[in-house]
C-alpha positions in Angstrom: -28.4 -36.7 -40.2 -25.5 -37.0 -38.5 -24.1 -33.9 -36.7 -20.8 -33.2 -35.9 -18.7 -32.2 -32.4 -15.7 -31.3 -32.8 -12.8 -31.4 -29.5 -10.4 -29.6 -29.6 -7.8 -31.8 -27.2 -9.5 -34.8 -27.9 -7.4 -37.0 -26.1 -8.1 -36.1 -22.4 -9.6 -38.0 -19.4 -12.1 -36.1 -19.9 -13.0 -35.5 -23.4 -13.0 -39.1 -23.8 -15.3 -39.7 -21.3 -18.0 -37.5 -23.1 -16.9 -39.5 -26.0 -17.9 -42.8 -23.8 -21.0 -40.5 -22.6 -22.9 -39.9 -26.2 -21.8 -43.3 -27.6 -25.3 -44.1 -27.8 -26.6 -40.9 -30.0 -26.5 -40.0 -33.2 -23.2 -37.7 -33.2 -20.0 -37.9 -35.1 -16.7 -37.0 -32.8 -13.7 -34.7 -34.8 -11.0 -34.6 -32.1 -7.5 -32.9 -32.7 -5.1 -34.6 -30.4 -1.2 -33.3 -30.0 0.6 -36.4 -30.6 -0.7 -40.4 -31.7 -0.3 -42.5 -28.6 -4.7 -42.3 -28.4 -4.7 -42.4 -32.2 -6.2 -46.4 -32.5 -8.1 -46.5 -29.3 -10.2 -43.0 -30.4 -10.4 -44.1 -34.0 -11.5 -48.0 -33.1 -14.7 -45.9 -31.1 -15.9 -44.2 -35.2 -13.3 -41.2 -33.7 -12.0 -38.7 -36.5 -8.7 -37.9 -35.5 -6.4 -34.8 -36.5 -2.5 -34.3 -34.9 -2.2 -30.8 -34.5 -1.1 -27.6 -32.5 -3.9 -26.8 -30.1 -1.8 -23.7 -29.7 -1.1 -23.1 -33.3 -3.8 -20.8 -35.7 -2.9 -22.6 -38.7 -3.6 -26.4 -37.1 -6.8 -25.0 -35.6 -7.6 -23.6 -38.7 -6.8 -27.3 -40.6 -9.0 -28.7 -38.5 -12.6 -26.7 -38.0 -12.1 -26.9 -41.9 -12.0 -30.5 -42.5 -15.0 -30.7 -39.6 -16.8 -28.1 -41.9 -16.7 -30.1 -44.9 -18.6 -33.3 -43.0 -21.7 -30.7 -43.0 -22.3 -28.5 -39.8 -20.9 -28.4 -36.5 -22.9 -28.7 -34.2 -21.0 -27.5 -31.3 -17.1 -27.2 -29.8 -15.9 -28.7 -27.0 -12.2 -27.4 -26.5 -10.4 -30.0 -24.1 -7.4 -28.5 -23.1 -5.5 -27.9 -20.2 -2.3 -27.6 -17.8 -1.3 -28.9 -14.3 1.6 -26.0 -13.2 1.6 -25.9 -9.2 4.1 -23.7 -8.3 4.8 -20.0 -6.6 5.3 -17.3 -8.2 8.7 -16.7 -7.0 9.5 -20.3 -8.1 8.5 -19.8 -11.5 10.4 -18.3 -15.0 8.4 -16.0 -17.4 8.5 -18.9 -20.0 7.1 -21.3 -17.5 4.3 -18.9 -17.0 3.9 -18.3 -21.0 3.3 -21.6 -21.3 0.3 -21.9 -19.3 -1.0 -19.2 -20.7 -0.5 -20.3 -24.4 -1.4 -23.6 -23.5 -4.5 -22.9 -22.1 -6.0 -19.6 -23.1 -4.5 -18.5 -26.0 -5.4 -22.1 -27.7 -9.4 -21.3 -25.9 -8.9 -18.1 -28.4 -8.0 -19.7 -31.2 -11.2 -22.0 -30.7 -13.5 -19.7 -30.3 -12.3 -16.9 -33.0 -12.2 -20.1 -35.3 -14.1 -22.2 -35.0 -16.7 -19.3 -34.1 -16.5 -18.0 -37.1 -17.4 -21.0 -38.7 -20.7 -22.1 -36.4 -21.3 -18.0 -37.2 -21.9 -18.7 -41.1 -24.2 -21.5 -40.1 -25.9 -19.3 -37.3 -26.0 -22.0 -34.7 -23.9 -23.7 -32.8 -22.7 -24.2 -28.9 -19.7 -23.9 -27.5 -18.7 -25.4 -24.2 -14.8 -24.7 -22.6 -13.1 -25.9 -19.4 -11.7 -23.7 -16.7 -11.2 -24.9 -13.1 -12.1 -24.1 -9.8 -8.7 -21.9 -9.5 -10.3 -19.2 -12.0 -12.8 -18.0 -9.3 -11.6 -19.4 -6.4 -8.0 -18.4 -4.8 -5.8 -21.4 -4.2 -2.2 -21.5 -2.8 0.3 -21.8 -5.5 -2.5 -21.4 -9.0 -1.5 -18.4 -9.9 -0.5 -19.1 -13.8 -3.4 -21.9 -13.9 -5.7 -18.7 -12.0 -4.6 -16.4 -14.6 -5.4 -18.7 -17.7 -8.8 -20.1 -16.4 -9.8 -17.1 -15.1 -9.1 -15.7 -18.2 -11.0 -18.1 -20.3 -14.4 -17.4 -17.8 -14.8 -14.3 -18.5 -14.0 -14.9 -22.6 -16.7 -17.1 -22.7 -18.8 -14.3 -20.6 -17.9 -11.8 -23.0 -18.2 -13.9 -26.1 -21.2 -15.5 -24.7 -22.3 -11.9 -25.1 -21.1 -11.2 -27.7 -22.6 -14.0 -30.1 -26.0 -14.1 -28.4 -27.9 -12.2 -31.3 -26.1 -14.2 -33.5 -27.4 -18.2 -32.9 -23.6 -18.7 -30.8 -24.3 -20.6 -26.9 -20.9 -20.4 -25.2 -20.8 -21.7 -21.6 -18.0 -23.2 -19.8 -17.3 -25.8 -17.4 -15.4 -25.4 -13.8 -14.0 -28.3 -12.3 -12.5 -28.9 -9.1 -9.7 -31.7 -8.4 -10.8 -34.2 -10.6 -9.0 -38.2 -10.5 -7.6 -37.5 -14.0 -4.2 -38.2 -15.4 -3.7 -34.8 -15.4 -4.1 -34.5 -11.9 -1.8 -37.8 -10.9 1.1 -36.0 -9.3 -1.8 -35.7 -6.4 -3.7 -38.4 -7.1 -0.5 -40.6 -7.2 -0.1 -39.5 -3.2 -2.2 -40.5 -1.2 -1.4 -37.6 1.3 -1.6 -35.0 -0.7 -5.3 -36.9 -2.0 -6.7 -36.7 0.9 -5.2 -33.3 1.9 -7.3 -31.8 -1.1 -10.1 -34.3 -0.3 -10.6 -32.1 3.4 -11.0 -29.0 1.4 -14.0 -29.8 -0.8 -17.1 -29.6 0.9 -18.8 -33.3 -0.2 -15.2 -35.0 1.1 -13.5 -36.7 -2.6 -12.3 -35.6 -5.3 -14.6 -35.0 -8.3 -14.9 -38.2 -11.6 -14.5 -37.5 -14.9 -17.9 -39.1 -15.6 -19.7 -35.9 -13.8 -17.5 -33.8 -15.9 -18.4 -35.5 -18.6 -22.6 -35.5 -17.4 -21.9 -31.9 -17.6 -20.7 -30.9 -20.3 -22.8 -33.7 -23.0 -25.9 -31.7 -21.3 -24.0 -28.2 -22.2 -23.9 -29.9 -25.5 -26.9 -31.1 -25.9 -29.5 -30.6 -24.0 -29.3 -27.3 -22.4 -31.7 -24.8 -23.0 -31.3 -22.0 -25.8 -31.1 -19.0 -23.7 -28.9 -20.7 -21.8 -25.2 -18.8 -22.6 -22.8 -16.9 -20.6 -22.8 -19.5 -17.7 -19.6 -21.1 -15.6 -20.6 -24.5 -14.5 -18.6 -25.7 -11.0 -18.4 -29.6 -11.1 -15.9 -29.2 -8.1 -18.3 -30.7 -5.1 -19.2 -27.4 -3.3 -15.3 -25.5 -3.2 -16.0 -22.7 -5.1 -19.3 -21.4 -3.5 -19.6 -23.8 -0.4 -18.2 -21.8 2.6 -16.9 -24.4 5.8 -17.4 -22.8 8.7 -17.6 -26.0 11.0 -16.8 -29.9 10.9 -19.5 -32.1 9.9 -19.2 -33.5 13.8 -20.0 -30.2 14.8 -23.3 -29.8 12.5 -24.7 -32.9 14.2 -24.7 -31.5 17.2 
């Protein structure tokens, strides 16, 4: 039987890379996208595409209901994000709330609605996208840190809530990754190089690297693996750089 995987935020580079990495596997992908600019590309690869707003409770309900009609939902990937690097004194309330809504509110709606659908079948895997900013203090990242930190806390709590009901809930937290979302930094050579120097491995991540971790969580992670935040950030969140590589060689 073909297993269904639903992706909220299916037009992101990381979502599309995840789909590509699993193209040879026996999964049917259903994606919710905000606009139709990627519809033809996704549909051509056999993906079922639904237009909708990830922050709309009604749209998420309709999307998940449609996926359920095709059979059991094997897994859910919440792959919604936004780019907001601005200090608090230069960000108004509306801009802050937009970041929270896009990232955290949409994640809660996915957890609540898709989780309920999975409870009725007694099993399922859920993966949410966080960020290195969710656990590491970064300059001008207050809004996105609040949103992604909220996702990480929510994932840990949900993993505990549903541990005995067959749901396995985890998150992936990339550092700076070469995607369209990061183009404001990646398109600026000076900014890109400066950002790379803050990463222990001295380079930004690639979407394929993040996708491979997501694939593992969606399909291969052991049944007892839940409530975890996997960092794909080149060591940025957990490795302290107290000396340069040249000094280490001396």
